VOTOR-152775 format. One record per residue (C-alpha): residue number from 1; x, z, y negated. Coordinates in nm, 4 decimals, decimal comma, always signed. Example, Ala and Ser with C-alpha at 12.3 -4.5 7.8 and 13.67 -1.06 7.14 Angstrom:
2
@i 1 c1 +1,2300 c3 +0,7800 c2 +0,4500
@i 2 c1 +1,3670 c3 +0,7140 c2 +0,1060
END
This chain:
117
@i 1 c1 -1,0148 c3 +1,5394 c2 +1,7865
@i 2 c1 -0,7927 c3 +1,3524 c2 +2,0286
@i 3 c1 -0,5287 c3 +1,1077 c2 +1,9121
@i 4 c1 -0,7129 c3 +0,8148 c2 +2,0703
@i 5 c1 -1,0309 c3 +0,9052 c2 +1,8824
@i 6 c1 -0,8408 c3 +0,9300 c2 +1,5519
@i 7 c1 -0,6847 c3 +0,5879 c2 +1,6034
@i 8 c1 -1,0164 c3 +0,4297 c2 +1,6986
@i 9 c1 -1,1954 c3 +0,5718 c2 +1,3942
@i 10 c1 -0,9147 c3 +0,4579 c2 +1,1617
@i 11 c1 -0,9280 c3 +0,1057 c2 +1,3065
@i 12 c1 -1,3047 c3 +0,1050 c2 +1,2603
@i 13 c1 -1,2653 c3 +0,2044 c2 +0,8936
@i 14 c1 -0,9903 c3 -0,0555 c2 +0,8558
@i 15 c1 -1,2104 c3 -0,3377 c2 +0,9849
@i 16 c1 -1,4951 c3 -0,2266 c2 +0,7574
@i 17 c1 -1,2643 c3 -0,2418 c2 +0,4549
@i 18 c1 -1,1020 c3 -0,5747 c2 +0,5511
@i 19 c1 -1,4402 c3 -0,7490 c2 +0,5563
@i 20 c1 -1,4620 c3 -0,7036 c2 +0,1801
@i 21 c1 -1,1006 c3 -0,7001 c2 +0,0579
@i 22 c1 -0,9331 c3 -1,0388 c2 +0,0062
@i 23 c1 -0,6162 c3 -1,1270 c2 -0,1834
@i 24 c1 -0,5246 c3 -1,4410 c2 -0,3745
@i 25 c1 -0,2020 c3 -1,5610 c2 -0,5326
@i 26 c1 -0,3112 c3 -1,4330 c2 -0,8769
@i 27 c1 -0,4628 c3 -1,1093 c2 -0,7401
@i 28 c1 -0,2879 c3 -1,0152 c2 -0,4131
@i 29 c1 -0,3986 c3 -0,7525 c2 -0,1652
@i 30 c1 -0,1634 c3 -0,4533 c2 -0,1539
@i 31 c1 -0,1655 c3 -0,3241 c2 +0,2020
@i 32 c1 -0,0381 c3 +0,0242 c2 +0,2858
@i 33 c1 +0,1046 c3 +0,1443 c2 +0,6142
@i 34 c1 +0,2097 c3 +0,5027 c2 +0,6584
@i 35 c1 +0,3827 c3 +0,6623 c2 +0,9498
@i 36 c1 +0,4724 c3 +1,0255 c2 +0,9930
@i 37 c1 +0,8109 c3 +0,9723 c2 +0,8277
@i 38 c1 +0,7835 c3 +0,6637 c2 +0,6056
@i 39 c1 +0,5453 c3 +0,4614 c2 +0,3909
@i 40 c1 +0,5402 c3 +0,0846 c2 +0,3497
@i 41 c1 +0,3483 c3 -0,1361 c2 +0,1052
@i 42 c1 +0,3268 c3 -0,5119 c2 +0,0725
@i 43 c1 +0,1442 c3 -0,7551 c2 -0,1534
@i 44 c1 -0,0247 c3 -1,0307 c2 +0,0466
@i 45 c1 -0,1744 c3 -1,3652 c2 -0,0552
@i 46 c1 -0,4501 c3 -1,4094 c2 +0,2044
@i 47 c1 -0,5297 c3 -1,7676 c2 +0,1026
@i 48 c1 -0,1846 c3 -1,8884 c2 +0,2074
@i 49 c1 -0,1093 c3 -1,6042 c2 +0,4539
@i 50 c1 +0,2125 c3 -1,5105 c2 +0,2740
@i 51 c1 +0,3735 c3 -1,1848 c2 +0,1742
@i 52 c1 +0,4561 c3 -1,1949 c2 -0,1967
@i 53 c1 +0,6495 c3 -0,8673 c2 -0,2212
@i 54 c1 +0,7206 c3 -0,5596 c2 -0,0132
@i 55 c1 +0,8635 c3 -0,2127 c2 -0,0639
@i 56 c1 +0,9260 c3 +0,0916 c2 +0,1525
@i 57 c1 +1,1102 c3 +0,4201 c2 +0,1530
@i 58 c1 +1,2837 c3 +0,3295 c2 +0,4789
@i 59 c1 +1,5865 c3 +0,1723 c2 +0,3126
@i 60 c1 +1,6250 c3 +0,4511 c2 +0,0558
@i 61 c1 +1,8869 c3 +0,7200 c2 +0,0955
@i 62 c1 +1,7725 c3 +1,0063 c2 +0,3096
@i 63 c1 +1,6885 c3 +1,2757 c2 +0,0588
@i 64 c1 +1,4949 c3 +1,5970 c2 +0,0886
@i 65 c1 +1,1852 c3 +1,4981 c2 -0,1084
@i 66 c1 +0,8183 c3 +1,5464 c2 -0,0477
@i 67 c1 +0,6540 c3 +1,2506 c2 +0,1239
@i 68 c1 +0,4127 c3 +1,2036 c2 -0,1669
@i 69 c1 +0,7083 c3 +1,1787 c2 -0,4077
@i 70 c1 +0,8672 c3 +0,9116 c2 -0,1898
@i 71 c1 +0,5356 c3 +0,7245 c2 -0,1815
@i 72 c1 +0,5252 c3 +0,7348 c2 -0,5613
@i 73 c1 +0,8711 c3 +0,5788 c2 -0,5762
@i 74 c1 +0,7618 c3 +0,3025 c2 -0,3375
@i 75 c1 +0,4620 c3 +0,2277 c2 -0,5592
@i 76 c1 +0,6792 c3 +0,2204 c2 -0,8690
@i 77 c1 +0,9262 c3 -0,0174 c2 -0,7004
@i 78 c1 +0,6499 c3 -0,2509 c2 -0,5789
@i 79 c1 +0,4848 c3 -0,2439 c2 -0,9218
@i 80 c1 +0,8095 c3 -0,3513 c2 -1,0898
@i 81 c1 +0,8565 c3 -0,6371 c2 -0,8427
@i 82 c1 +0,5003 c3 -0,7634 c2 -0,8953
@i 83 c1 +0,5244 c3 -0,7434 c2 -1,2745
@i 84 c1 +0,8485 c3 -0,9464 c2 -1,2636
@i 85 c1 +0,6590 c3 -1,2126 c2 -1,0667
@i 86 c1 +0,3848 c3 -1,2212 c2 -1,3323
@i 87 c1 +0,1143 c3 -1,0427 c2 -1,1340
@i 88 c1 -0,0881 c3 -0,7910 c2 -1,3351
@i 89 c1 -0,3936 c3 -0,7336 c2 -1,1141
@i 90 c1 -0,4186 c3 -0,6372 c2 -0,7460
@i 91 c1 -0,6687 c3 -0,5451 c2 -0,4753
@i 92 c1 -0,5812 c3 -0,2171 c2 -0,2998
@i 93 c1 -0,6163 c3 -0,2045 c2 +0,0804
@i 94 c1 -0,5689 c3 +0,1474 c2 +0,2156
@i 95 c1 -0,6075 c3 +0,0215 c2 +0,5758
@i 96 c1 -0,8427 c3 +0,2949 c2 +0,6869
@i 97 c1 -0,6282 c3 +0,5838 c2 +0,5679
@i 98 c1 -0,7965 c3 +0,8515 c2 +0,3611
@i 99 c1 -0,7362 c3 +0,8200 c2 -0,0117
@i 100 c1 -0,5299 c3 +1,1336 c2 -0,0635
@i 101 c1 -0,1706 c3 +1,2477 c2 -0,0266
@i 102 c1 +0,0785 c3 +0,9649 c2 +0,0204
@i 103 c1 -0,1765 c3 +0,6848 c2 -0,0219
@i 104 c1 -0,3110 c3 +0,8304 c2 -0,3481
@i 105 c1 +0,0419 c3 +0,8875 c2 -0,4820
@i 106 c1 +0,1308 c3 +0,5237 c2 -0,4104
@i 107 c1 -0,1865 c3 +0,3960 c2 -0,5806
@i 108 c1 -0,1335 c3 +0,6180 c2 -0,8868
@i 109 c1 +0,2253 c3 +0,4975 c2 -0,9282
@i 110 c1 +0,1078 c3 +0,1353 c2 -0,9053
@i 111 c1 -0,1331 c3 +0,2083 c2 -1,1909
@i 112 c1 +0,1434 c3 +0,3787 c2 -1,3908
@i 113 c1 +0,3641 c3 +0,0719 c2 -1,3401
@i 114 c1 +0,1002 c3 -0,1315 c2 -1,5258
@i 115 c1 -0,1035 c3 -0,2946 c2 -1,2501
@i 116 c1 -0,4831 c3 -0,3092 c2 -1,2665
@i 117 c1 -0,7038 c3 -0,2551 c2 -0,9620
END
């Protein structure tokens, strides 16, 4: 499969998901972006178009860890930030990425932090 085809199919999945997923101030949408090297997550209030919290492994020290382990740390960090702000429930937006590997590790660590999907 060519790179263009992969991108087009991911965008198609992303638009299909975004039709149904909507975040509020009490239950924000957690959006995930993953690149080949890093993973980013942010909690978004779609009613007011504001980012409530964000976390990534980009600012962390460069360590030799598996990418899924780094994603788990990002989820744990974002979970702590959201719990401090009084948010206990979220809507998970995987943005068209398959639910395995880094994305699954991030979601599992959000659950372990105490957030409900």
